[in-house]
Structure formats: structure tokens, C-alpha cells
LOTOR-658658 format. One record per residue: residue number from 0; residue in one letter; x, y, z of N, C-alpha, C in turn. Coordinates in nm, 4 decimals. Layout:
<rs>
seq,type,nX,nY,nZ,caX,caY,caZ,cX,cY,cZ
NUM,a,X,Y,Z,X,Y,Z,X,Y,Z
...
</rs>
This chain:
<rs>
seq,type,nX,nY,nZ,caX,caY,caZ,cX,cY,cZ
0,m,9.5275,8.0624,8.0544,9.5542,8.0329,8.1952,9.6423,8.1415,8.2578
1,a,9.7499,8.1817,8.1888,9.8396,8.2837,8.2435,9.7679,8.4166,8.2580
2,v,9.6923,8.4556,8.1552,9.6180,8.5816,8.1611,9.5146,8.5762,8.2719
3,e,9.4554,8.4603,8.2922,9.3558,8.4450,8.3981,9.4173,8.4686,8.5354
4,q,9.5446,8.4350,8.5532,9.6115,8.4587,8.6807,9.6186,8.6081,8.7124
5,f,9.6390,8.6903,8.6106,9.6390,8.8353,8.6319,9.5007,8.8823,8.6757
6,r,9.3963,8.8270,8.6148,9.2598,8.8660,8.6506,9.2262,8.8248,8.7933
7,l,9.2715,8.7076,8.8320,9.2389,8.6552,8.9643,9.3121,8.7283,9.0762
8,k,9.4369,8.7651,9.0522,9.5231,8.8115,9.1608,9.5525,8.9608,9.1589
9,t,9.5183,9.0291,9.0504,9.5475,9.1717,9.0394,9.4292,9.2432,8.9755
10,c,9.4428,9.3742,8.9614,9.3395,9.4507,8.8910,9.3763,9.4701,8.7448
11,v,9.4846,9.4076,8.7015,9.5291,9.4192,8.5625,9.4559,9.3163,8.4770
12,d,9.4069,9.3590,8.3633,9.3373,9.2688,8.2716,9.3819,9.2999,8.1289
13,f,9.3563,9.2079,8.0398,9.3915,9.2247,7.8994,9.2683,9.2004,7.8137
14,k,9.2586,9.2717,7.7040,9.1456,9.2537,7.6136,9.1938,9.2618,7.4695
15,i,9.1102,9.2128,7.3786,9.1427,9.2199,7.2369,9.1465,9.3661,7.1931
16,r,9.2465,9.4009,7.1151,9.2608,9.5393,7.0687,9.1425,9.5806,6.9820
17,d,9.1002,9.7051,7.0008,8.9958,9.7640,6.9176,9.0601,9.8686,6.8266
18,t,9.0675,9.9924,6.8755,9.1305,10.0988,6.7964,9.2445,10.1659,6.8719
19,e,9.2893,10.1041,6.9822,9.3953,10.1635,7.0636,9.5226,10.1819,6.9798
20,p,9.5864,10.2982,6.9893,9.7069,10.3232,6.9089,9.8296,10.2473,6.9584
21,h,9.8348,10.2178,7.0886,9.9480,10.1455,7.1467,9.8965,10.0145,7.2051
22,y,9.9602,9.9056,7.1708,9.9104,9.7757,7.2157,10.0224,9.6715,7.2123
23,i,9.9984,9.5608,7.2825,10.0920,9.4482,7.2830,10.0526,9.3520,7.1716
24,l,10.1453,9.3208,7.0864,10.1225,9.2266,6.9774,10.1935,9.0958,7.0111
25,v,10.1161,8.9936,7.0456,10.1730,8.8641,7.0833,10.1988,8.7826,6.9570
26,k,10.3224,8.7409,6.9392,10.3604,8.6638,6.8215,10.4414,8.5413,6.8619
27,k,10.4442,8.4442,6.7715,10.5282,8.3269,6.7917,10.6569,8.3484,6.7132
28,h,10.7506,8.4170,6.7742,10.8812,8.4393,6.7133,10.9796,8.3377,6.7700
29,y,11.1068,8.3613,6.7459,11.2094,8.2750,6.8033,11.2370,8.3189,6.9467
30,g,11.2117,8.2312,7.0420,11.2407,8.2610,7.1813,11.1280,8.3310,7.2543
31,c,11.1573,8.3637,7.3818,11.0611,8.4299,7.4695,11.1185,8.5673,7.5022
32,y,11.0478,8.6722,7.4677,11.1002,8.8050,7.4981,10.9911,8.9105,7.4941
33,s,11.0188,9.0218,7.5595,10.9289,9.1366,7.5607,11.0092,9.2607,7.5956
34,l,10.9676,9.3741,7.5447,11.0235,9.5012,7.5879,10.9689,9.5328,7.7266
35,v,11.0354,9.6231,7.7971,10.9936,9.6576,7.9332,10.9089,9.7844,7.9310
36,g,10.7854,9.7724,7.9801,10.6976,9.8879,7.9898,10.6367,9.9296,7.8575
37,n,10.5509,10.0292,7.8637,10.4838,10.0820,7.7454,10.5817,10.1648,7.6628
38,q,10.6141,10.1161,7.5453,10.7089,10.1849,7.4580,10.6401,10.2868,7.3669
39,e,10.5075,10.2946,7.3790,10.4278,10.3891,7.2996,10.4542,10.3737,7.1501
40,i,10.4552,10.2479,7.1080,10.4662,10.2176,6.9655,10.3413,10.1417,6.9242
41,a,10.3132,10.1413,6.7960,10.1870,10.0855,6.7474,10.1709,9.9385,6.7826
42,d,10.2740,9.8614,6.7619,10.2636,9.7179,6.7893,10.3865,9.6707,6.8663
43,q,10.3750,9.6730,6.9965,10.4849,9.6319,7.0844,10.4856,9.4798,7.0923
44,v,10.5849,9.4182,7.0299,10.5872,9.2727,7.0154,10.6253,9.2033,7.1454
45,l,10.5512,9.0986,7.1781,10.5821,9.0070,7.2879,10.5851,8.8686,7.2254
46,s,10.6991,8.8036,7.2302,10.7153,8.6747,7.1633,10.6924,8.5569,7.2576
47,v,10.6077,8.4646,7.2124,10.5870,8.3376,7.2820,10.6240,8.2284,7.1820
48,g,10.7534,8.1988,7.1740,10.8024,8.1021,7.0769,10.7919,7.9595,7.1263
49,d,10.8546,7.8690,7.0544,10.8536,7.7280,7.0928,10.9125,7.7114,7.2326
50,g,10.8420,7.6370,7.3172,10.8877,7.6133,7.4531,10.8571,7.7253,7.5495
51,c,10.7902,7.8299,7.5009,10.7601,7.9457,7.5861,10.6153,7.9467,7.6343
52,d,10.5350,7.8523,7.5877,10.3914,7.8559,7.6150,10.3546,7.7893,7.7477
53,t,10.4233,7.8295,7.8544,10.3894,7.7829,7.9887,10.3424,7.9024,8.0707
54,v,10.2661,7.8754,8.1750,10.2087,7.9830,8.2561,10.3169,8.0757,8.3086
55,d,10.4212,8.0187,8.3663,10.5255,8.1009,8.4282,10.5996,8.1879,8.3269
56,t,10.6307,8.1318,8.2104,10.7040,8.2083,8.1093,10.6185,8.3197,8.0510
57,i,10.4924,8.2906,8.0262,10.4025,8.3940,7.9740,10.3844,8.5041,8.0775
58,e,10.3691,8.4659,8.2048,10.3607,8.5666,8.3112,10.4871,8.6524,8.3130
59,h,10.6010,8.5876,8.3007,10.7301,8.6571,8.3025,10.7356,8.7636,8.1929
60,e,10.6976,8.7260,8.0716,10.7058,8.8200,7.9597,10.6016,8.9308,7.9702
61,f,10.4810,8.8981,8.0153,10.3796,9.0016,8.0312,10.4171,9.0981,8.1439
62,l,10.4834,9.0477,8.2476,10.5298,9.1371,8.3539,10.6349,9.2339,8.3000
63,h,10.7189,9.1865,8.2088,10.8112,9.2788,8.1421,10.7319,9.3893,8.0720
64,a,10.6325,9.3501,7.9945,10.5526,9.4477,7.9199,10.4817,9.5453,8.0131
65,l,10.4493,9.4980,8.1336,10.3811,9.5827,8.2316,10.4776,9.6709,8.3105
66,g,10.6074,9.6556,8.2863,10.7041,9.7451,8.3497,10.8048,9.6805,8.4422
67,f,10.8023,9.5475,8.4558,10.8934,9.4786,8.5470,11.0286,9.4515,8.4813
68,w,11.1352,9.4796,8.5564,11.2690,9.4365,8.5188,11.2953,9.3019,8.5870
69,h,11.4078,9.2404,8.5556,11.4442,9.1162,8.6233,11.4757,9.1447,8.7700
70,e,11.4357,9.0534,8.8558,11.4564,9.0715,8.9996,11.6044,9.0824,9.0334
71,h,11.6871,9.0050,8.9658,11.8306,9.0042,8.9970,11.9040,9.1267,8.9428
72,t,11.8308,9.2208,8.8805,11.8940,9.3459,8.8367,11.8477,9.4646,8.9204
73,r,11.7790,9.4383,9.0305,11.7368,9.5461,9.1201,11.8576,9.6268,9.1684
74,p,11.8377,9.7529,9.2022,11.9493,9.8347,9.2515,12.0153,9.7785,9.3773
75,d,11.9372,9.7047,9.4585,11.9901,9.6510,9.5840,12.0317,9.5050,9.5734
76,r,12.0461,9.4551,9.4525,12.0712,9.3117,9.4361,12.2012,9.2647,9.4984
77,d,12.3025,9.3525,9.5069,12.4321,9.3102,9.5603,12.4255,9.2745,9.7086
78,d,12.3179,9.3131,9.7747,12.2985,9.2741,9.9140,12.2428,9.1325,9.9246
79,h,12.2018,9.0756,9.8108,12.1307,8.9484,9.8134,12.1918,8.8406,9.7244
80,i,12.2592,8.8814,9.6185,12.3248,8.7839,9.5308,12.4624,8.8357,9.4900
81,v,12.5472,8.7425,9.4507,12.6777,8.7771,9.3937,12.6760,8.7310,9.2484
82,v,12.6962,8.8236,9.1560,12.6988,8.7905,9.0136,12.8398,8.7468,8.9755
83,m,12.8497,8.6275,8.9172,12.9792,8.5718,8.8780,13.0038,8.6068,8.7305
84,w,13.0525,8.7279,8.7083,13.0648,8.7807,8.5727,13.1508,8.6925,8.4827
85,n,13.2546,8.6318,8.5350,13.3442,8.5493,8.4535,13.2781,8.4217,8.4039
86,n,13.1627,8.3871,8.4623,13.0932,8.2648,8.4225,12.9774,8.2909,8.3262
87,i,12.9543,8.4174,8.2911,12.8411,8.4536,8.2052,12.8869,8.4670,8.0601
88,q,12.8060,8.4156,7.9685,12.8341,8.4328,7.8262,12.8476,8.5826,7.7960
89,t,12.9513,8.6186,7.7248,12.9820,8.7600,7.7010,12.8653,8.8360,7.6400
90,d,12.7968,8.7754,7.5434,12.6881,8.8459,7.4753,12.5583,8.8467,7.5553
91,q,12.5604,8.7903,7.6763,12.4408,8.7872,7.7604,12.4597,8.8643,7.8911
92,q,12.5730,8.9292,7.9073,12.5996,8.9996,8.0326,12.5053,9.1170,8.0555
93,h,12.4443,9.1678,7.9478,12.3493,9.2783,7.9641,12.2284,9.2375,8.0475
94,n,12.2008,9.1068,8.0538,12.0881,9.0577,8.1331,12.1135,9.0655,8.2833
95,f,12.2337,9.1038,8.3236,12.2701,9.1087,8.4649,12.3094,9.2495,8.5105
96,v,12.2938,9.3468,8.4231,12.3289,9.4847,8.4582,12.2230,9.5429,8.5509
97,k,12.2661,9.6039,8.6601,12.1722,9.6601,8.7582,12.0949,9.7781,8.7010
98,q,11.9687,9.7894,8.7457,11.8882,9.9066,8.7133,11.9192,10.0181,8.8135
99,t,11.8915,10.1386,8.7752,11.9056,10.2508,8.8676,11.7804,10.2593,8.9541
100,f,11.7882,10.3338,9.0619,11.6706,10.3508,9.1465,11.5592,10.4228,9.0713
101,a,11.5962,10.5085,8.9775,11.4960,10.5799,8.8979,11.4216,10.4845,8.8053
102,e,11.4904,10.3828,8.7556,11.4281,10.2851,8.6650,11.3484,10.1798,8.7403
103,s,11.3845,10.1542,8.8628,11.3272,10.0438,8.9395,11.1772,10.0599,8.9617
104,t,11.1059,9.9477,8.9525,10.9609,9.9473,8.9777,10.9261,9.8557,9.0946
105,t,11.0174,9.8394,9.1883,10.9976,9.7425,9.2964,10.8955,9.7867,9.4003
106,q,10.8564,9.9133,9.3993,10.7513,9.9631,9.4880,10.7808,9.9407,9.6363
107,g,10.9080,9.9426,9.6725,10.9443,9.9286,9.8127,10.9377,9.7874,9.8666
108,t,10.9187,9.6883,9.7797,10.9124,9.5495,9.8252,11.0519,9.4968,9.8560
109,e,11.0572,9.3939,9.9396,11.1840,9.3300,9.9728,11.2333,9.2474,9.8546
110,y,11.3633,9.2226,9.8515,11.4206,9.1378,9.7465,11.3540,9.0013,9.7516
111,d,11.3169,8.9500,9.6346,11.2359,8.8283,9.6289,11.3092,8.7172,9.5537
112,y,11.3687,8.6250,9.6290,11.4355,8.5108,9.5675,11.3375,8.4223,9.4904
113,k,11.2092,8.4291,9.5256,11.1093,8.3413,9.4645,11.0346,8.4075,9.3493
114,s,11.0777,8.5259,9.3104,11.0101,8.5974,9.2019,11.0177,8.5205,9.0706
115,v,10.9092,8.5256,8.9944,10.9080,8.4640,8.8619,10.9965,8.5431,8.7656
116,m,11.0429,8.6613,8.8110,11.1308,8.7456,8.7301,11.2788,8.7224,8.7614
117,h,11.3090,8.6266,8.8465,11.4482,8.5988,8.8854,11.5043,8.4857,8.8005
118,y,11.6237,8.5042,8.7465,11.6912,8.3967,8.6740,11.7403,8.2906,8.7718
119,d,11.7669,8.1709,8.7175,11.8205,8.0647,8.8022,11.9721,8.0768,8.8128
120,k,12.0293,7.9951,8.8958,12.1714,8.0074,8.9312,12.2663,7.9811,8.8143
121,n,12.2176,7.9124,8.7100,12.3029,7.8794,8.5959,12.2664,7.9568,8.4694
122,a,12.1838,8.0594,8.4826,12.1356,8.1315,8.3648,12.2512,8.1873,8.2813
123,f,12.2503,8.1555,8.1521,12.3497,8.2051,8.0562,12.4934,8.1750,8.0987
124,s,12.5127,8.0576,8.1572,12.6479,8.0172,8.1975,12.7315,7.9825,8.0742
125,n,12.8579,8.0163,8.0796,12.9492,7.9817,7.9704,13.0145,7.8458,7.9927
126,g,12.9653,7.7749,8.0927,13.0183,7.6426,8.1220,13.1248,7.6414,8.2292
127,q,13.1579,7.7596,8.2815,13.2626,7.7693,8.3829,13.2086,7.7638,8.5255
128,g,13.0756,7.7584,8.5392,13.0175,7.7527,8.6730,12.8902,7.8337,8.6826
129,e,12.8397,7.8477,8.8041,12.7154,7.9203,8.8272,12.7343,8.0692,8.7996
130,t,12.6267,8.1331,8.7538,12.6345,8.2758,8.7207,12.5872,8.3648,8.8347
131,m,12.5175,8.3068,8.9311,12.4731,8.3821,9.0484,12.4828,8.2954,9.1722
132,v,12.5213,8.3567,9.2830,12.5274,8.2877,9.4120,12.4498,8.3717,9.5124
133,t,12.3541,8.3103,9.5799,12.2728,8.3844,9.6761,12.3493,8.4064,9.8058
134,v,12.3313,8.5229,9.8651,12.3954,8.5537,9.9931,12.3450,8.4579,10.1002
135,l,12.2162,8.4257,10.0949,12.1586,8.3256,10.1848,12.1623,8.1915,10.1122
136,p,12.2501,8.1004,10.1517,12.2716,7.9757,10.0779,12.1457,7.8923,10.0567
137,e,12.0515,7.8999,10.1487,11.9324,7.8166,10.1366,11.8450,7.8542,10.0173
138,f,11.8719,7.9690,9.9562,11.7928,8.0120,9.8409,11.8628,7.9860,9.7075
139,q,11.9800,7.9242,9.7117,12.0558,7.9021,9.5886,11.9785,7.8172,9.4876
140,d,11.9060,7.7188,9.5366,11.8287,7.6327,9.4469,11.6839,7.6779,9.4336
141,i,11.6502,7.7905,9.4948,11.5144,7.8447,9.4863,11.5033,7.9460,9.3729
142,i,11.6071,8.0272,9.3540,11.6006,8.1305,9.2502,11.5759,8.0665,9.1135
143,g,11.4982,8.1377,9.0336,11.4647,8.0862,8.9012,11.3444,7.9952,8.9012
144,q,11.2635,7.9990,9.0084,11.1443,7.9137,9.0124,11.0556,7.9467,8.8939
145,r,11.0004,7.8444,8.8339,10.9150,7.8647,8.7189,10.7801,7.7966,8.7420
146,q,10.7062,7.8527,8.8376,10.5734,7.8008,8.8678,10.4683,7.9059,8.8372
147,e,10.4787,8.0189,8.9053,10.3852,8.1281,8.8816,10.4345,8.2512,8.9568
148,m,10.3617,8.3618,8.9421,10.3986,8.4836,9.0135,10.4057,8.4566,9.1628
149,s,10.5087,8.5110,9.2259,10.5233,8.4955,9.3704,10.4309,8.5935,9.4417
150,p,10.4118,8.5780,9.5726,10.3316,8.6753,9.6476,10.3834,8.8174,9.6320
151,t,10.5160,8.8335,9.6306,10.5731,8.9672,9.6177,10.5542,9.0227,9.4771
152,d,10.5603,8.9362,9.3757,10.5305,8.9804,9.2391,10.3907,9.0407,9.2322
153,v,10.2953,8.9722,9.2937,10.1561,9.0178,9.2927,10.1421,9.1490,9.3684
154,l,10.2048,9.1565,9.4863,10.1995,9.2785,9.5668,10.2587,9.3964,9.4898
155,e,10.3707,9.3731,9.4259,10.4390,9.4786,9.3501,10.3537,9.5269,9.2329
156,l,10.2921,9.4329,9.1620,10.2095,9.4700,9.0471,10.0859,9.5479,9.0903
157,n,10.0208,9.5020,9.1965,9.9032,9.5732,9.2469,9.9394,9.7140,9.2925
158,s,10.0559,9.7284,9.3537,10.0999,9.8598,9.3987,10.1352,9.9496,9.2807
159,l,10.2036,9.8936,9.1824,10.2465,9.9700,9.0651,10.1280,10.0265,8.9880
160,y,10.0194,9.9482,8.9812,9.9023,9.9906,8.9046,9.7904,10.0457,8.9920
161,g,9.8201,10.0703,9.1187,9.7237,10.1348,9.2061,9.5964,10.0558,9.2266
162,c,9.6094,9.9255,9.2352,9.4908,9.8418,9.2534,9.4268,9.8717,9.3882
163,s,9.2988,9.8987,9.3882,9.2280,9.9317,9.5114,9.1643,9.8106,9.5749
164,k,9.1631,9.6996,9.5009,9.1015,9.5793,9.5561,9.1902,9.5212,9.6657
165,c,9.1335,9.4339,9.7437,9.2096,9.3686,9.8499,9.3249,9.2904,9.7891
166,s,9.4410,9.3007,9.8503,9.5571,9.2277,9.8005,9.5354,9.0781,9.8155
167,f,9.5998,9.0025,9.7299,9.5919,8.8578,9.7351,9.7207,8.8044,9.7969
168,f,9.7088,8.6938,9.8632,9.8242,8.6345,9.9297,9.8329,8.4872,9.8933
169,f,9.9522,8.4353,9.8981,9.9754,8.2934,9.8814,10.0494,8.2472,10.0068
170,f,10.0198,8.1299,10.0502,10.0989,8.0721,10.1581,10.1648,7.9474,10.1019
171,i,10.2960,7.9459,10.0996,10.3689,7.8325,10.0460,10.4057,7.7413,10.1620
172,i,10.3468,7.6260,10.1622,10.3659,7.5319,10.2723,10.4824,7.4399,10.2363
173,q,10.5939,7.4542,10.3062,10.7113,7.3743,10.2765,10.7695,7.3149,10.4047
174,h,10.8275,7.1970,10.3897,10.8988,7.1319,10.5003,10.8104,7.1208,10.6246
175,i,10.6889,7.0757,10.6067,10.6008,7.0538,10.7214,10.5929,6.9032,10.7446
176,y,10.6438,6.8591,10.8565,10.6512,6.7166,10.8849,10.5786,6.6843,11.0148
177,k,10.5071,6.5741,11.0154,10.4453,6.5259,11.1383,10.4993,6.3878,11.1755
178,c,10.5846,6.3315,11.0897,10.6382,6.1988,11.1165,10.7634,6.2077,11.2033
179,d,10.7910,6.1025,11.2753,10.9078,6.1006,11.3630,11.0370,6.0737,11.2865
180,l,11.0299,5.9899,11.1833,11.1505,5.9505,11.1120,11.1825,6.0506,11.0020
181,i,11.2424,6.1617,11.0392,11.2819,6.2630,10.9421,11.4275,6.2978,10.9647
182,r,11.4886,6.3556,10.8625,11.6280,6.3973,10.8778,11.6347,6.5112,10.9790
183,q,11.7271,6.5033,11.0703,11.7337,6.5984,11.1803,11.7713,6.7396,11.1352
184,n,11.8358,6.7521,11.0179,11.8771,6.8854,10.9741,11.7669,6.9596,10.8989
185,e,11.6497,6.8982,10.8851,11.5387,6.9659,10.8194,11.4589,7.0450,10.9220
186,s,11.3993,7.1534,10.8755,11.3147,7.2317,10.9653,11.1878,7.1537,10.9951
187,k,11.1301,7.1793,11.1094,11.0086,7.1098,11.1490,10.9062,7.2121,11.1950
188,v,10.7975,7.2193,11.1249,10.6905,7.3120,11.1575,10.5655,7.2306,11.1839
189,t,10.5024,7.2547,11.2957,10.3839,7.1761,11.3291,10.2564,7.2584,11.3292
190,d,10.2674,7.3902,11.3375,10.1461,7.4705,11.3441,10.1741,7.6112,11.2930
191,s,10.0877,7.6599,11.2068,10.0996,7.7960,11.1554,9.9616,7.8589,11.1522
192,n,9.9513,7.9823,11.1987,9.8231,8.0513,11.2011,9.8322,8.1802,11.1214
193,f,9.7348,8.2027,11.0342,9.7285,8.3240,10.9549,9.5894,8.3836,10.9677
194,k,9.5832,8.5131,10.9906,9.4555,8.5816,11.0021,9.4204,8.6451,10.8687
195,i,9.3026,8.6132,10.8184,9.2552,8.6690,10.6925,9.1615,8.7842,10.7238
196,q,9.1933,8.9020,10.6737,9.1128,9.0190,10.7056,9.0986,9.1071,10.5820
197,a,8.9766,9.1523,10.5555,8.9499,9.2408,10.4422,8.8817,9.3666,10.4917
198,n,8.9009,9.4759,10.4201,8.8300,9.5988,10.4522,8.6808,9.5819,10.4264
199,f,8.6009,9.6613,10.4943,8.4561,9.6504,10.4810,8.4154,9.6668,10.3340
200,g,8.3332,9.5748,10.2879,8.2854,9.5813,10.1507,8.3789,9.5225,10.0476
201,k,8.4965,9.4761,10.0928,8.5928,9.4178,10.0009,8.5968,9.2665,10.0187
202,k,8.6427,9.1992,9.9168,8.6520,9.0543,9.9199,8.7971,9.0128,9.8981
203,c,8.8419,8.9190,9.9798,8.9774,8.8663,9.9644,8.9709,8.7223,9.9162
204,v,9.0613,8.6877,9.8276,9.0748,8.5499,9.7827,9.2161,8.5055,9.8168
205,f,9.2278,8.3927,9.8824,9.3588,8.3421,9.9231,9.3901,8.2144,9.8464
206,f,9.5159,8.2002,9.8109,9.5596,8.0827,9.7371,9.6605,8.0060,9.8222
207,l,9.6443,7.8760,9.8252,9.7421,7.7892,9.8899,9.8187,7.7167,9.7804
208,m,9.9505,7.7216,9.7853,10.0312,7.6529,9.6865,10.1199,7.5524,9.7582
209,f,10.1055,7.4262,9.7238,10.1823,7.3201,9.7874,10.2959,7.2784,9.6949
210,i,10.4160,7.2781,9.7489,10.5338,7.2424,9.6715,10.5633,7.0942,9.6908
211,k,10.5799,7.0220,9.5805,10.6135,6.8806,9.5898,10.7544,6.8656,9.6462
212,q,10.7684,6.7770,9.7410,10.8988,6.7532,9.8017,10.9380,6.6066,9.7849
213,k,11.0667,6.5824,9.7772,11.1150,6.4457,9.7687,11.1010,6.3790,9.9044
214,v,11.0395,6.2628,9.9067,11.0224,6.1881,10.0315,11.1232,6.0736,10.0322
215,f,11.2062,6.0698,10.1335,11.3084,5.9665,10.1417,11.2497,5.8365,10.1971
216,k,11.3202,5.7280,10.1732,11.2692,5.5966,10.2097,11.2447,5.5818,10.3590
217,d,11.3181,5.6587,10.4407,11.3006,5.6455,10.5846,11.1913,5.7373,10.6380
218,h,11.1193,5.8029,10.5489,11.0071,5.8867,10.5918,10.8811,5.8006,10.5913
219,l,10.8490,5.7413,10.7034,10.7354,5.6500,10.7114,10.6069,5.7262,10.7401
220,c,10.5771,5.8224,10.6556,10.4556,5.9015,10.6747,10.3349,5.8240,10.6238
221,k,10.2263,5.8382,10.6918,10.1012,5.7763,10.6514,10.0046,5.8856,10.6084
222,y,9.9398,5.8628,10.4947,9.8489,5.9638,10.4431,9.7270,5.9834,10.5322
223,d,9.6953,5.8836,10.6120,9.5754,5.8941,10.6948,9.6057,5.9400,10.8370
224,e,9.7292,5.9909,10.8606,9.7602,6.0427,10.9935,9.6653,6.1579,11.0259
225,p,9.6082,6.1617,11.1462,9.5097,6.2655,11.1799,9.5653,6.4064,11.1805
226,d,9.6985,6.4229,11.1962,9.7565,6.5571,11.2036,9.8061,6.6093,11.0685
227,n,9.7971,6.5269,10.9640,9.8458,6.5681,10.8329,9.7343,6.6354,10.7534
228,y,9.7137,6.7636,10.7778,9.6061,6.8337,10.7086,9.6245,6.9842,10.7213
229,v,9.5471,7.0566,10.6429,9.5376,7.2018,10.6545,9.3949,7.2333,10.6950
230,k,9.3801,7.3079,10.8031,9.2471,7.3410,10.8539,9.2178,7.4891,10.8310
231,v,9.1009,7.5172,10.7759,9.0570,7.6549,10.7563,8.9370,7.6801,10.8453
232,k,8.9482,7.7797,10.9329,8.8390,7.8142,11.0231,8.7755,7.9456,10.9792
233,i,8.6444,7.9494,10.9764,8.5705,8.0707,10.9394,8.4856,8.1161,11.0570
</rs>
């Protein structure tokens, strides 16, 4: 399933090794880990240990092998998060060291709080508190999402590998309410329009991802309301 996501959304694919001298060797070791980029060694190990066999985690490790660093170690990360060094386990602080611009593979993309390569706010905490605080407070509980590659992850990968196919997009539909009885401090979106356009001879595939939200008891939404839908016009 995880490998299929790369095929669907990027030009990157994986195949069984034949006689290639450099290759990724997937093993069930202790934990989830991978080296970053092609190390030009005979068997570059990528571990999918116990608890690591989920789509998001496998994507995360394969993105490492393809050259991705953690999102929160980007050279510009200090503009977007504050690292709480005193709250990080001493032997894990290397996971928060910034990359140089020369090492970075971000391809000019904006900082992505929703990246599958971003740790969550409590990653490697020593018990003294959160290890990262987002500059934009509304993203504090978003970082560390473990669903699948974000739109920016896909864009970055396609750019890094020079994919000539049409880029893929995801639209994440969140906080869309049509009911009257909602909390007043929530955002309210009633209409969104997106234009889908491909170059001549190219095909675009679009993915819609719906995030489950907690519905409070005073949200008297009806599933059969005529305005509760997504409409696609061709």
C-alpha cells in the first residue's frame, strides 16, 4: 500500500533487485529507521520493525532513503518552530539538529507543518514538557501527522526527481460546517472552488482526503442536509 502511494502520486517506483550494485534492503530490525539518500553501499538497510508496518511510517522511512531529511530540521525551521532543547532526551538531540542549505532537499517548498517527515510536539521528550512549539499556535497539534505524504511532500519529491508528469494535489477538507449550532470560535467555510488543469497530453489525478473531526453534542447536523456534499463539475 505504501509503495503504491509512490506510484500513484509521483514518478518514483520500486522494483525487486536484479543485479544492481546499490539497493535498499528492507529488513525487520528493531525500530523504524533508514539512512538518508543513496549511500552507494551494496545493501542499504531500511528497517520496518514491530509497530512500523503502517503506510505513513513506511512512507517516512522510504522518503529518508530517497533523500529527505526531517521537516523540523530544515535550515529555515527557526522561523516556524521553537525547539525546546531542555525537554529533549540527551541521546536523541541529534534528531533536531538543523541541516545546512547545501544538505537541504526542500526544493524551494514552504515549511510544511503537515509533512509526514515532521515529528510531533512531544517527540523524544524527557518528561519535562513538549520538545517543539509551533510559531503558529494552530499547528501545534497538527505537526507529526501520521496519515500519509502531504501535498508538499509529493511536490518536493516530484521536483527532486525531475518528474515530468502532471503534479498531484490533495485537498484537505477541514472545519466545513453547514449547521447553525456550531461553536462560534471555529472557522466556517461554505464554498471552495478549485480549478483542475493539465498540460496537453497529460493526465492529472486528484485526491480528496477527509479528516475525521469530533462532533459535539450541540452540533445538530443532519446527514441528509442538501448542502452537505462535495460537488465535482467536469
